C-alpha positions as CSV (number, residue, x, y, z in Angstrom):
1,M,64.0,86.5,91.2
2,I,64.1,88.3,94.2
3,V,66.2,85.8,96.1
4,S,68.7,85.6,92.8
5,A,69.1,89.4,92.8
6,L,70.2,89.3,96.3
7,L,72.4,86.6,95.7
8,L,73.8,88.3,92.9
9,A,74.2,91.7,94.9
10,G,75.9,89.7,97.4
11,C,78.5,88.1,95.4
12,N,79.3,91.4,93.7
13,N,79.8,92.7,97.2
14,F,82.0,89.5,98.4
15,D,84.2,89.8,95.0
16,D,85.1,93.9,95.7
17,D,86.0,92.4,99.5
18,I,88.1,89.8,98.7
19,N,90.1,91.7,96.5
20,I,90.9,94.1,99.2
21,N,93.7,93.1,101.7
22,P,93.3,95.2,104.9
23,N,97.0,94.0,106.1
24,K,98.2,95.6,102.9
25,P,97.0,99.2,102.6
26,G,97.4,101.3,99.4
27,Q,98.6,103.7,101.3
28,A,100.6,104.2,104.6
29,S,99.5,106.6,107.4
30,G,101.4,109.0,108.9
31,T,102.3,106.9,112.0
32,Q,103.5,104.1,109.7
33,L,105.8,106.4,107.6
34,I,107.2,107.5,111.1
35,A,107.7,104.0,112.5
36,N,109.4,102.9,109.0
37,A,112.0,106.0,109.7
38,M,112.7,104.9,113.0
39,L,113.9,101.4,111.8
40,S,116.6,103.5,110.2
41,L,118.0,104.6,113.4
42,P,120.4,102.0,114.2
43,G,122.5,102.9,111.5
44,L,123.5,105.9,112.9
45,S,125.3,103.8,115.3
46,S,125.8,100.1,114.1
47,S,128.7,101.0,111.8
48,P,132.0,99.4,111.5
49,Q,133.2,102.8,109.9
50,G,131.9,105.1,113.0
51,E,133.8,102.5,115.1
52,F,137.1,103.2,113.4
53,M,136.6,107.0,113.3
54,S,136.5,107.1,116.9
55,Q,138.9,103.8,117.2
56,Y,136.7,101.8,119.5
57,L,137.5,98.7,117.3
58,S,140.6,97.7,115.4
59,E,140.0,95.6,112.1
60,T,141.7,92.2,112.0
61,Q,141.2,91.0,108.6
62,Y,140.9,93.8,106.0
63,V,143.0,96.2,108.0
64,N,143.6,98.7,105.2
65,A,140.0,99.6,104.6
66,S,140.2,100.7,108.0
67,L,142.9,103.1,107.9
68,Y,141.0,106.1,106.7
69,P,141.5,105.9,102.9
70,Q,140.5,109.0,101.0
71,S,137.3,107.5,99.5
72,S,133.5,108.7,99.6
73,T,130.6,107.8,101.7
74,S,127.0,108.0,100.4
75,F,124.3,110.2,102.5
76,Y,121.6,109.1,99.4
77,G,120.1,106.5,101.3
78,W,119.0,108.7,104.4
79,Y,117.5,111.0,102.3
80,Q,115.7,108.2,100.0
81,G,114.6,106.4,103.2
82,P,113.9,107.7,106.5
83,L,114.2,111.4,105.7
84,M,111.7,111.0,102.6
85,N,109.3,109.3,104.7
86,L,109.8,111.7,107.6
87,E,109.1,114.7,104.8
88,T,105.9,113.2,103.3
89,V,104.4,113.0,107.0
90,L,105.1,116.8,107.5
91,N,103.6,117.9,104.0
92,A,100.4,115.5,104.1
93,E,97.5,117.0,103.3
94,Q,95.6,115.1,106.2
95,L,96.6,112.9,108.8
96,S,94.1,110.6,110.7
97,S,93.8,111.7,114.4
98,L,92.6,108.1,114.7
99,E,96.3,107.3,115.3
100,G,97.0,110.3,118.0
101,P,96.7,113.9,117.7
102,V,98.0,115.3,114.5
103,A,100.0,117.8,116.4
104,N,102.1,114.9,118.0
105,Q,102.4,112.9,114.7
106,L,104.2,116.2,113.2
107,A,106.0,116.8,116.2
108,V,107.6,113.6,116.2
109,A,108.3,113.6,112.6
110,K,110.0,116.9,113.1
111,I,112.3,115.4,116.1
112,L,113.5,112.5,114.1
113,K,114.5,114.7,110.9
114,S,115.9,116.9,113.2
115,Y,118.0,114.3,114.6
116,Y,118.9,112.5,111.4
117,I,120.0,116.0,109.9
118,W,122.0,116.7,112.9
119,N,123.8,113.4,112.3
120,L,124.3,113.6,108.4
121,T,126.0,117.4,108.8
122,D,128.2,116.2,111.7
123,R,129.6,114.0,109.2
124,W,129.8,115.7,106.1
125,G,129.4,119.4,106.8
126,D,127.4,121.5,104.5
127,I,124.4,119.0,103.2
128,P,121.2,119.6,101.3
129,Y,118.5,120.8,103.6
130,T,116.1,123.5,102.3
131,E,115.8,122.5,99.0
132,A,116.3,118.6,99.7
133,L,113.5,116.1,99.8
134,K,111.2,117.7,96.8
135,G,110.9,114.7,94.8
136,L,110.6,115.5,90.9
137,A,110.4,119.2,91.7
138,N,114.0,119.0,92.6
139,F,116.8,116.5,91.8
140,T,120.0,118.9,92.5
141,P,119.1,120.8,95.7
142,A,121.9,123.3,97.1
143,Y,123.9,122.5,100.1
144,D,123.2,124.8,103.2
145,T,125.9,125.5,105.4
146,Q,126.2,123.6,108.4
147,E,125.9,127.1,110.4
148,F,122.3,127.8,108.9
149,I,121.3,123.8,109.4
150,Y,122.0,124.2,113.1
151,T,120.3,127.3,113.5
152,D,117.1,126.1,111.9
153,L,117.2,122.8,113.8
154,F,117.1,124.9,116.8
155,K,114.0,126.6,115.4
156,V,112.4,123.3,114.4
157,L,113.2,121.5,117.8
158,D,111.8,124.4,119.5
159,E,108.5,124.1,117.4
160,A,108.2,120.5,118.0
161,A,108.2,120.6,121.7
162,A,106.1,123.2,122.1
163,Q,103.3,121.9,119.9
164,I,103.1,118.5,121.4
165,V,99.4,118.1,123.2
166,A,98.1,115.4,125.4
167,G,97.5,112.1,123.8
168,N,99.9,109.3,122.7
169,I,100.4,108.2,118.9
170,S,100.3,104.6,117.9
171,N,102.9,102.8,115.9
172,D,105.5,104.3,118.0
173,I,108.4,101.7,118.5
174,I,110.5,103.9,120.5
175,Y,108.7,105.5,123.1
176,E,105.2,103.8,122.8
177,G,103.5,107.0,122.0
178,D,104.7,108.7,125.3
179,M,104.7,112.3,124.0
180,V,106.2,113.7,127.6
181,K,109.4,111.4,126.7
182,W,109.4,113.0,122.9
183,A,109.5,116.3,124.2
184,K,112.3,115.8,126.7
185,L,114.2,113.9,123.6
186,A,113.5,117.3,121.3
187,N,115.2,119.3,124.4
188,T,118.1,116.9,124.9
189,I,118.9,116.8,121.3
190,Q,119.0,120.8,121.4
191,M,121.4,120.7,124.3
192,L,123.6,118.2,122.7
193,M,123.8,120.4,119.6
194,A,124.3,123.1,121.8
195,L,127.4,121.8,123.4
196,R,128.8,121.2,119.7
197,L,129.1,125.1,119.7
198,S,131.5,125.3,122.7
199,E,134.6,126.7,120.4
200,V,132.8,128.2,117.2
201,N,129.9,130.2,119.0
202,P,129.8,129.8,122.8
203,A,127.5,132.8,123.1
204,L,124.7,131.0,121.2
205,G,126.1,127.5,122.5
206,R,125.2,128.9,126.2
207,E,122.0,130.5,125.1
208,K,120.4,127.3,123.5
209,F,121.9,124.8,126.1
210,T,120.3,126.7,129.1
211,E,116.9,126.7,127.2
212,A,116.9,123.2,126.6
213,M,117.8,122.6,130.5
214,Q,115.0,124.7,131.5
215,A,112.5,123.1,129.1
216,G,113.5,119.6,130.5
217,V,115.7,116.9,129.4
218,L,116.3,113.3,130.0
219,E,115.7,112.5,133.6
220,S,116.8,108.9,133.8
221,N,118.2,105.7,131.6
222,D,114.3,105.0,131.1
223,D,114.0,108.3,129.0
224,N,117.0,107.1,126.4
225,L,116.6,107.1,122.9
226,V,116.9,103.3,122.4
227,F,116.1,101.2,119.5
228,R,115.3,97.7,120.5
229,H,116.1,94.7,118.4
230,L,114.4,91.5,118.7
231,E,115.1,87.7,118.6
232,D,114.1,88.0,115.1
233,A,116.0,87.8,112.0
234,N,114.1,90.5,110.7
235,N,115.0,93.0,113.3
236,Q,118.3,91.8,114.8
237,N,121.1,93.8,115.9
238,Y,123.7,94.3,113.0
239,W,126.6,93.1,114.7
240,Y,124.7,89.8,115.5
241,G,124.4,89.2,111.7
242,Q,128.1,90.0,111.5
243,V,129.7,88.0,114.4
244,N,127.1,85.3,115.1
245,V,125.6,84.5,111.6
246,Q,128.5,85.2,109.4
247,E,131.0,84.1,112.1
248,R,133.3,87.1,111.3
249,E,136.1,87.8,114.1
250,W,136.9,91.0,112.0
251,W,137.0,93.6,114.9
252,A,138.8,93.5,118.2
253,I,138.9,96.2,121.0
254,S,141.4,98.7,120.2
255,S,144.2,99.3,122.4
256,T,142.8,103.0,122.3
257,L,140.0,101.7,124.3
258,M,141.7,99.4,126.1
259,D,144.2,101.3,127.7
260,K,141.7,103.8,128.9
261,M,139.7,100.8,130.6
262,K,141.8,98.1,131.9
263,S,144.2,100.4,133.9
264,V,141.5,101.2,136.0
265,S,139.5,98.2,136.3
266,D,136.6,99.6,134.5
267,P,133.5,97.5,135.1
268,R,132.1,98.3,131.7
269,L,134.9,96.3,130.2
270,K,133.4,92.9,130.7
271,I,130.3,94.0,129.1
272,Y,132.3,95.6,126.0
273,A,134.5,92.6,125.6
274,N,135.2,89.2,125.8
275,P,138.8,88.2,127.2
276,N,141.0,86.6,124.4
277,R,141.0,82.9,124.2
278,T,145.1,82.3,124.6
279,D,145.3,83.3,128.1
280,G,142.0,84.8,129.2
281,E,143.4,88.5,129.4
282,Y,141.8,91.5,128.1
283,T,144.2,92.4,125.4
284,G,143.8,95.4,122.9
285,L,144.7,95.7,119.4
286,V,146.7,98.6,118.1
287,F,144.6,100.4,115.8
288,G,146.1,100.0,112.3
289,E,148.0,96.9,113.0
290,T,148.7,95.0,110.1
291,E,151.1,92.1,111.1
292,D,150.6,89.0,112.4
293,I,146.9,89.0,113.5
294,D,145.8,86.1,115.4
295,T,142.3,86.7,116.9
296,E,142.7,84.2,119.6
297,K,145.0,86.4,121.3
298,Y,142.9,89.8,121.5
299,A,139.5,90.7,123.1
300,L,136.6,90.5,120.6
301,L,133.3,92.1,121.0
302,G,131.5,91.4,124.5
303,D,128.6,88.7,123.8
304,A,126.0,91.3,125.1
305,I,127.2,93.5,122.3
306,H,126.5,91.1,119.5
307,A,123.4,89.5,121.0
308,Q,120.5,89.3,118.5
309,D,118.3,91.7,120.6
310,A,121.2,93.7,121.8
311,P,119.7,97.4,121.9
312,V,121.3,100.6,120.4
313,Q,121.6,103.6,122.6
314,L,121.0,106.6,120.4
315,V,120.6,109.6,123.1
316,T,121.1,109.0,126.8
317,Y,120.8,110.2,130.2
318,A,124.8,109.7,130.9
319,Q,125.3,111.9,128.0
320,V,123.0,114.6,129.5
321,L,124.9,114.3,132.8
322,F,128.3,114.7,131.1
323,A,127.0,117.7,129.0
324,Q,125.9,119.3,132.4
325,A,129.3,118.5,133.9
326,E,131.1,120.2,131.1
327,A,128.7,123.1,131.0
328,A,128.8,123.7,134.8
329,K,132.8,123.7,134.5
330,L,132.6,126.1,131.3
331,G,130.5,128.4,133.4
332,W,127.2,127.9,131.0
333,I,124.9,127.0,133.7
334,A,124.9,127.7,137.7
335,G,127.2,126.1,139.7
336,D,131.4,125.4,140.1
337,D,133.5,122.5,140.5
338,T,131.3,121.2,143.1
339,S,128.4,121.0,140.6
340,A,130.5,119.9,137.5
341,E,132.2,117.1,139.7
342,E,128.7,115.9,141.1
343,H,127.2,115.8,137.5
344,Y,130.4,114.2,136.3
345,N,130.2,111.1,139.0
346,L,126.3,110.8,138.3
347,A,127.2,110.2,134.9
348,I,129.4,107.7,135.2
349,E,127.2,106.0,137.3
350,A,124.3,106.3,134.7
351,S,126.8,104.9,132.4
352,M,127.5,102.0,134.2
353,E,123.7,101.0,135.0
354,Q,122.8,101.6,131.2
355,W,125.4,99.3,130.2
356,G,124.7,96.7,132.7
357,A,128.1,96.7,134.3
358,D,128.7,95.6,138.2
359,T,128.5,98.6,140.1
360,S,129.2,97.0,143.5
361,G,132.6,98.4,143.7
362,L,131.8,102.0,142.0
363,E,133.0,104.1,145.0
364,E,136.4,102.5,144.7
365,F,136.5,103.2,140.8
366,M,135.6,106.8,141.3
367,M,138.6,107.3,143.9
368,Q,141.3,106.0,141.5
369,P,143.5,108.6,140.0
370,G,142.8,109.5,136.9
371,I,138.9,108.8,137.3
372,A,138.2,110.9,140.7
373,Y,137.3,114.3,139.7
374,N,140.0,116.8,139.3
375,P,139.3,120.6,138.4
376,A,142.5,121.1,136.6
377,A,141.8,118.2,134.5
378,A,137.9,118.3,134.4
379,I,137.4,118.7,130.6
380,E,139.7,116.0,129.7
381,Q,138.0,113.9,132.1
382,I,134.8,114.4,131.2
383,A,135.3,114.2,127.7
384,T,137.4,110.9,128.1
385,Q,134.6,109.1,130.1
386,R,132.1,110.3,127.5
387,W,133.8,108.9,124.8
388,V,134.6,105.4,126.9
389,H,130.6,105.7,127.5
390,L,129.7,106.0,123.8
391,F,131.2,102.7,123.0
392,M,129.5,101.4,119.8
393,H,128.0,104.8,118.9
394,G,130.9,105.6,116.8
395,Y,129.9,108.6,115.1
396,E,128.9,110.4,118.1
397,G,132.1,109.6,120.1
398,W,134.0,110.7,116.9
399,A,132.0,114.1,116.8
400,E,133.0,114.7,120.5
401,Y,136.5,113.5,119.9
402,R,136.8,116.1,117.1
403,R,135.5,118.9,119.1
404,T,137.5,118.4,122.5
405,G,140.4,116.6,121.4
406,Y,140.0,113.9,123.5
407,P,140.9,111.2,124.4
408,D,144.4,112.0,123.8
409,N,145.5,108.5,122.7
410,M,144.3,108.2,119.3
411,V,146.8,106.7,116.7
412,A,147.7,107.8,113.2
413,P,148.5,104.4,111.6
414,G,150.8,105.1,108.7
415,G,150.5,108.8,109.3
416,A,147.0,108.9,108.9
417,E,145.3,111.1,111.4
418,V,141.7,110.6,112.4
419,P,139.6,112.4,109.6
420,N,137.9,115.7,110.2
421,R,134.7,114.5,108.1
422,Q,133.7,112.3,105.4
423,I,133.7,112.8,101.6
424,Y,130.8,113.6,99.6
425,I,129.8,110.7,97.1
426,E,131.5,111.0,93.9
427,T,128.1,111.2,91.8
428,E,127.4,114.4,93.4
429,Q,130.0,116.1,91.1
430,F,128.3,115.0,88.0
431,N,124.6,115.1,89.1
432,N,124.6,118.0,91.3
433,T,127.7,119.9,89.7
434,E,127.2,123.3,90.3
435,N,125.8,123.1,94.1
436,Y,128.6,120.6,94.7
437,N,131.1,122.8,93.5
438,E,130.0,125.5,95.5
439,A,129.9,123.5,98.6
440,V,133.6,122.4,98.2
441,Q,134.6,125.8,97.3
442,R,133.0,127.5,100.2
443,Q,134.0,125.0,103.1
444,F,137.3,123.7,101.6
445,G,138.7,126.0,99.0
446,G,137.8,123.9,96.1
447,S,139.2,120.7,96.7
448,E,137.6,118.1,99.5
449,S,139.4,115.7,101.7
450,L,138.7,113.8,104.9
451,Y,140.7,116.5,106.6
452,G,138.5,119.5,106.0
453,N,136.9,120.9,109.0
454,V,133.2,121.0,109.6
455,W,132.0,124.4,110.7
456,W,132.2,124.1,114.3
457,D,135.3,122.2,114.6
458,V,137.9,124.9,114.9
459,N,140.7,122.8,116.5
């Protein structure tokens, strides 16, 4: 009887244990939610629409879809996916310290949330922020002004960097838990946001830029915010799926980009593009061209760009150096044209290294007219080379173009100029009518389009 009782008890425990799958927890941990939010990072860059906005690529098949139609774009997926995951972490009653210091988990969640929100507000303008991500408590959040969002994000990024303590976190697919790099990233995002204010509020921009520099920003390409894809169908580069799997030749390098690179024999061009298959030349396709497009005649995306494990570079050391070069020229930081030139040259070098370009002729490249630093044309040079560097990070290249007006060779196919923003999804007009109308009235006088300016775009 004793043996039977023991066996019965053992069987009961066995039944309980066998019904528990240790690989499928009923509730995600803090760092698992953060990691899941990280999986959406490539979407901020890997987008044909972003490439069209900055005219890096020209459409070869469905050209009209690239010519800035007055159509809407949804931001819902960002709120429902990565932002909701991060908000869940930030509002969790308890996070496990077994996955690293709780303060650090919260800091990373704040940094990532700030980065996503920054990208969204720069694309649409005013967006739901303080009342967003409340779930059942509020399905119709108000839109905050972009000015308020920027001001608040500066505070959040400061808080995130300040609360970081010793100790790594787990499940970090970006920096492997290295909190020193997360702190540098927080400061760098703040620096780049500050530069966006160069026209609308230069005093605040200078203040926040200086604070970020003093706190410590990215110091090498090893610090870059990079999403590393794998040679695996479950985590492959977007462009690999389009070009290699779907066998689509829908995108050629634009003449807009080719004209800036080919004329100076830019070594990055061999990374960015493959030569055409007609005569082996690097031939760009005019953005918006609709007649007789033979993909054999144009340079298509380079093999390294659409490799299955091609990484996505999001926030980079070269951007830091370009920003410092511009800040020196603007008088935001100590230095003169000598300092601006030094940072400008280092930025181009860092870009070459990041892209894996042949730098054996870098000195000769830097001495060419148009590339060699010219104090009288410094802002244009810095902005143009930053735009070249941001290839395949279309939305960021577009934002810098809107702020600076460079490069100066963007085209307007059919009279359609490069848009100033994206249009809110139509369902907001019906599901969130009052707040939608208020936001549109406040920003654009009641009627929105692609050509209403976001707050910092005063050009």
